[in-house]
C-alpha positions as CSV (number, residue, x, y, z in Angstrom):
1,M,10.6,3.9,2.3
2,K,10.9,3.2,-1.4
3,T,9.3,-0.1,-2.2
4,F,6.1,-1.9,-1.7
5,Y,8.0,-4.4,0.3
6,D,9.1,-1.6,2.6
7,V,5.5,-0.7,3.2
8,Q,4.6,-4.3,4.0
9,Q,7.5,-4.4,6.5
10,L,6.2,-1.2,8.2
11,L,2.8,-2.8,8.6
12,K,4.3,-6.0,9.8
13,R,6.1,-4.1,12.6
14,F,2.6,-3.4,14.0
15,G,1.3,-6.9,13.4
16,H,-0.6,-6.1,10.2
17,F,-0.5,-8.9,7.7
18,L,-2.8,-8.2,4.7
19,Y,-3.7,-10.7,2.0
20,M,-7.2,-10.6,0.7
21,G,-6.5,-12.4,-2.6
22,D,-6.8,-9.3,-4.7
23,R,-3.8,-7.0,-4.9
24,M,-6.0,-3.9,-5.4
25,L,-8.0,-4.7,-2.3
26,D,-4.8,-5.3,-0.4
27,M,-3.5,-1.9,-1.4
28,E,-6.7,-0.2,-0.4
29,M,-6.7,-1.9,3.0
30,M,-3.0,-1.0,3.4
31,E,-3.8,2.7,2.8
32,T,-6.4,2.5,5.5
33,E,-4.1,0.8,7.9
34,I,-1.3,3.4,7.3
35,K,-3.7,6.3,7.9
36,E,-4.9,4.6,11.1
37,L,-1.3,4.1,12.3
38,Y,-0.6,7.8,11.8
39,L,-3.8,9.0,13.5
40,S,-2.9,6.7,16.4
41,G,0.5,8.5,16.7
42,L,2.4,5.3,15.9
43,I,4.1,6.5,12.7
44,T,5.3,10.0,11.6
45,K,3.6,12.2,9.0
46,E,6.6,11.6,6.8
47,E,6.3,7.8,7.1
48,M,2.6,8.0,6.3
49,H,3.2,10.2,3.2
50,D,6.1,8.0,2.0
51,A,4.0,4.8,2.4
52,L,0.9,6.2,0.7
53,L,3.0,7.4,-2.2
54,V,4.5,4.0,-2.7
55,I,1.1,2.3,-2.5
56,R,-0.4,4.7,-4.9
57,N,2.4,4.2,-7.4
58,E,2.0,0.5,-7.0
59,R,-1.7,0.8,-7.7
60,V,-1.1,2.7,-10.9
61,Q,1.3,-0.1,-12.0
62,E,-1.3,-2.7,-11.1
63,K,-4.0,-0.9,-13.1
64,K,-1.7,-0.8,-16.2
65,K,-0.9,-4.5,-15.8
66,R,-4.6,-5.4,-15.6
67,M,-5.5,-3.3,-18.6
68,K,-2.6,-4.8,-20.6
69,S,-3.8,-8.3,-19.7
70,R,-7.3,-7.5,-20.9
71,G,-5.9,-6.2,-24.2
72,L,-6.7,-2.5,-23.5
73,K,-4.3,0.4,-23.8
């Protein structure tokens, strides 16, 4: 799992379609869903770690993007 799209496809496999209108909220909810899938025994520990890493990296990029659009460094 290497991309945000890959994480979305993993969630889609289990019927999870997330769109809250705010990308940061979407990512927060995705993290929660990934953890729940792991705790339920539906995905492996490795899948959980890979997915969480991708989401967290995406969150950093989104924060940078938001700061840039506000004229901050």
